[in-house]
C-alpha positions, 0 to 999 in steps of 0.5 A: 126145150121141151114144147107141146104142140096143139092145134085148133079144131081147123074151122078156117080151112084157108089156114094150113096150120101144119104148114105153119108148124112145119116152118116154125119147126124148121125155123127151130132146129135143135133148140126146141123138143116137140112133144104132144100135150099128154107127155107132160114134160114140156115148158111151153105150148105152142097153140096154132089156131086158124083165127082170132077167136083161138077157141082152145086158150080156154083150155089152157088157161091153167098152163103158164106160157102158151105161145098162141099163133092165130094168123100166118103173117108171122115169120117163124123166127119170130114165133120161135123167139116167142117160145123161148121167152125172147118175146110176147107170150102172144105171138100175135102182138107186137 
């Protein structure tokens, strides 16, 4: 599955967004091909934010499948399952 990655602006310096992405990417293995937003050939977007406000979500409201990470308490496997359509669109929900 092709998935674009987007990071928030990083106003929370205690949340390592890049480290979270590397853990998710490792968990996904070959099941996800990571793209940039400008490539436009993706089926979903992984939005990694450092707080519950998730400012970039407003810019992505027209996108049908956005998985939003707002904390680092989720196992990467759960995030991958949600990206692949086996869970909630907001990875912070149960």
